[in-house]
TORKOL-4160 file (C-alpha; in steps of 0.2 Angstrom, whole numbers, padded with zeros to 4 digits, m for minus):
136
<pt num="1" X="0000" Y="0000" Z="0000"/>
<pt num="2" X="0012" Y="0013" Z="m0006"/>
<pt num="3" X="0000" Y="0024" Z="m0017"/>
<pt num="4" X="0004" Y="0042" Z="m0017"/>
<pt num="5" X="m0008" Y="0056" Z="m0021"/>
<pt num="6" X="m0005" Y="0067" Z="m0036"/>
<pt num="7" X="m0007" Y="0083" Z="m0027"/>
<pt num="8" X="m0006" Y="0089" Z="m0009"/>
<pt num="9" X="m0023" Y="0084" Z="m0001"/>
<pt num="10" X="m0033" Y="0097" Z="0007"/>
<pt num="11" X="m0030" Y="0099" Z="0026"/>
<pt num="12" X="m0041" Y="0089" Z="0038"/>
<pt num="13" X="m0051" Y="0100" Z="0049"/>
<pt num="14" X="m0046" Y="0101" Z="0067"/>
<pt num="15" X="m0053" Y="0092" Z="0082"/>
<pt num="16" X="m0058" Y="0073" Z="0082"/>
<pt num="17" X="m0060" Y="0066" Z="0065"/>
<pt num="18" X="m0070" Y="0050" Z="0062"/>
<pt num="19" X="m0059" Y="0038" Z="0052"/>
<pt num="20" X="m0068" Y="0022" Z="0047"/>
<pt num="21" X="m0066" Y="0006" Z="0037"/>
<pt num="22" X="m0080" Y="0001" Z="0026"/>
<pt num="23" X="m0084" Y="m0014" Z="0014"/>
<pt num="24" X="m0082" Y="m0003" Z="m0002"/>
<pt num="25" X="m0075" Y="0014" Z="0000"/>
<pt num="26" X="m0078" Y="0019" Z="m0018"/>
<pt num="27" X="m0096" Y="0015" Z="m0016"/>
<pt num="28" X="m0097" Y="0023" Z="0001"/>
<pt num="29" X="m0090" Y="0039" Z="m0007"/>
<pt num="30" X="m0104" Y="0039" Z="m0020"/>
<pt num="31" X="m0117" Y="0035" Z="m0007"/>
<pt num="32" X="m0112" Y="0049" Z="0006"/>
<pt num="33" X="m0112" Y="0062" Z="m0008"/>
<pt num="34" X="m0130" Y="0057" Z="m0012"/>
<pt num="35" X="m0136" Y="0054" Z="0005"/>
<pt num="36" X="m0128" Y="0067" Z="0015"/>
<pt num="37" X="m0122" Y="0080" Z="0001"/>
<pt num="38" X="m0104" Y="0075" Z="0005"/>
<pt num="39" X="m0090" Y="0082" Z="m0005"/>
<pt num="40" X="m0075" Y="0071" Z="m0009"/>
<pt num="41" X="m0059" Y="0081" Z="m0005"/>
<pt num="42" X="m0046" Y="0067" Z="m0008"/>
<pt num="43" X="m0046" Y="0049" Z="m0014"/>
<pt num="44" X="m0030" Y="0038" Z="m0014"/>
<pt num="45" X="m0032" Y="0021" Z="m0022"/>
<pt num="46" X="m0023" Y="0005" Z="m0016"/>
<pt num="47" X="m0011" Y="m0004" Z="m0027"/>
<pt num="48" X="m0024" Y="m0016" Z="m0033"/>
<pt num="49" X="m0033" Y="m0001" Z="m0041"/>
<pt num="50" X="m0050" Y="m0006" Z="m0034"/>
<pt num="51" X="m0049" Y="m0002" Z="m0015"/>
<pt num="52" X="m0046" Y="0015" Z="m0007"/>
<pt num="53" X="m0032" Y="0017" Z="0006"/>
<pt num="54" X="m0039" Y="0034" Z="0010"/>
<pt num="55" X="m0055" Y="0044" Z="0006"/>
<pt num="56" X="m0057" Y="0062" Z="0014"/>
<pt num="57" X="m0075" Y="0069" Z="0013"/>
<pt num="58" X="m0083" Y="0085" Z="0020"/>
<pt num="59" X="m0100" Y="0082" Z="0026"/>
<pt num="60" X="m0110" Y="0096" Z="0034"/>
<pt num="61" X="m0094" Y="0107" Z="0036"/>
<pt num="62" X="m0084" Y="0093" Z="0045"/>
<pt num="63" X="m0071" Y="0081" Z="0039"/>
<pt num="64" X="m0074" Y="0062" Z="0038"/>
<pt num="65" X="m0061" Y="0050" Z="0033"/>
<pt num="66" X="m0063" Y="0031" Z="0028"/>
<pt num="67" X="m0055" Y="0017" Z="0018"/>
<pt num="68" X="m0057" Y="0000" Z="0013"/>
<pt num="69" X="m0053" Y="m0015" Z="0024"/>
<pt num="70" X="m0036" Y="m0023" Z="0021"/>
<pt num="71" X="m0037" Y="m0041" Z="0029"/>
<pt num="72" X="m0020" Y="m0045" Z="0022"/>
<pt num="73" X="m0012" Y="m0031" Z="0033"/>
<pt num="74" X="m0022" Y="m0036" Z="0048"/>
<pt num="75" X="m0037" Y="m0024" Z="0046"/>
<pt num="76" X="m0052" Y="m0035" Z="0042"/>
<pt num="77" X="m0070" Y="m0029" Z="0040"/>
<pt num="78" X="m0079" Y="m0028" Z="0057"/>
<pt num="79" X="m0097" Y="m0024" Z="0062"/>
<pt num="80" X="m0099" Y="m0005" Z="0066"/>
<pt num="81" X="m0104" Y="m0003" Z="0084"/>
<pt num="82" X="m0103" Y="0008" Z="0099"/>
<pt num="83" X="m0103" Y="0025" Z="0090"/>
<pt num="84" X="m0115" Y="0036" Z="0080"/>
<pt num="85" X="m0110" Y="0050" Z="0068"/>
<pt num="86" X="m0120" Y="0065" Z="0072"/>
<pt num="87" X="m0126" Y="0079" Z="0060"/>
<pt num="88" X="m0133" Y="0094" Z="0068"/>
<pt num="89" X="m0142" Y="0103" Z="0054"/>
<pt num="90" X="m0154" Y="0118" Z="0051"/>
<pt num="91" X="m0167" Y="0108" Z="0042"/>
<pt num="92" X="m0167" Y="0090" Z="0049"/>
<pt num="93" X="m0183" Y="0085" Z="0039"/>
<pt num="94" X="m0174" Y="0088" Z="0022"/>
<pt num="95" X="m0158" Y="0080" Z="0027"/>
<pt num="96" X="m0168" Y="0065" Z="0034"/>
<pt num="97" X="m0178" Y="0063" Z="0018"/>
<pt num="98" X="m0162" Y="0064" Z="0007"/>
<pt num="99" X="m0154" Y="0050" Z="0018"/>
<pt num="100" X="m0169" Y="0039" Z="0018"/>
<pt num="101" X="m0172" Y="0041" Z="m0001"/>
<pt num="102" X="m0154" Y="0037" Z="m0004"/>
<pt num="103" X="m0155" Y="0020" Z="0005"/>
<pt num="104" X="m0153" Y="0023" Z="0023"/>
<pt num="105" X="m0163" Y="0012" Z="0035"/>
<pt num="106" X="m0172" Y="0020" Z="0049"/>
<pt num="107" X="m0166" Y="0015" Z="0066"/>
<pt num="108" X="m0174" Y="0028" Z="0077"/>
<pt num="109" X="m0189" Y="0038" Z="0070"/>
<pt num="110" X="m0187" Y="0056" Z="0068"/>
<pt num="111" X="m0197" Y="0064" Z="0082"/>
<pt num="112" X="m0196" Y="0079" Z="0094"/>
<pt num="113" X="m0185" Y="0073" Z="0109"/>
<pt num="114" X="m0186" Y="0078" Z="0127"/>
<pt num="115" X="m0171" Y="0090" Z="0125"/>
<pt num="116" X="m0181" Y="0100" Z="0111"/>
<pt num="117" X="m0172" Y="0094" Z="0095"/>
<pt num="118" X="m0181" Y="0084" Z="0081"/>
<pt num="119" X="m0169" Y="0070" Z="0081"/>
<pt num="120" X="m0168" Y="0052" Z="0074"/>
<pt num="121" X="m0155" Y="0039" Z="0068"/>
<pt num="122" X="m0152" Y="0030" Z="0052"/>
<pt num="123" X="m0140" Y="0016" Z="0047"/>
<pt num="124" X="m0132" Y="0017" Z="0030"/>
<pt num="125" X="m0129" Y="0002" Z="0018"/>
<pt num="126" X="m0111" Y="0000" Z="0025"/>
<pt num="127" X="m0118" Y="m0002" Z="0043"/>
<pt num="128" X="m0113" Y="0015" Z="0049"/>
<pt num="129" X="m0126" Y="0023" Z="0061"/>
<pt num="130" X="m0130" Y="0042" Z="0058"/>
<pt num="131" X="m0140" Y="0053" Z="0070"/>
<pt num="132" X="m0148" Y="0069" Z="0064"/>
<pt num="133" X="m0155" Y="0083" Z="0074"/>
<pt num="134" X="m0161" Y="0101" Z="0073"/>
<pt num="135" X="m0167" Y="0113" Z="0085"/>
<pt num="136" X="m0180" Y="0120" Z="0073"/>
């Protein structure tokens, strides 16, 4: 896995940056663009020309990094569990509809919660759980 980018990648935003392994990073990039209006900032293919060793996207103003699994290097695919990626947005109904229409499965219906937000959770086709909330 010694692929090198052709140009300097854009900087990753500060703070804690999610970095996940998924079953098909190229398909995930296409899906995240459709479902969450994600923008691909940098993609680095693996030597096999099929998998990605790095994909940097911006979603809702924040960086999100993911790659394919590489079991031959000790990084097999594992079920996603124990975390939720949260999107705090102005119009949660529009973002929710876009994600569900793109193929996310509802895990927790979008409803007004005790803390005041309209909030719900979906699971994408790659097994990643996403939460969405809006104060409006």
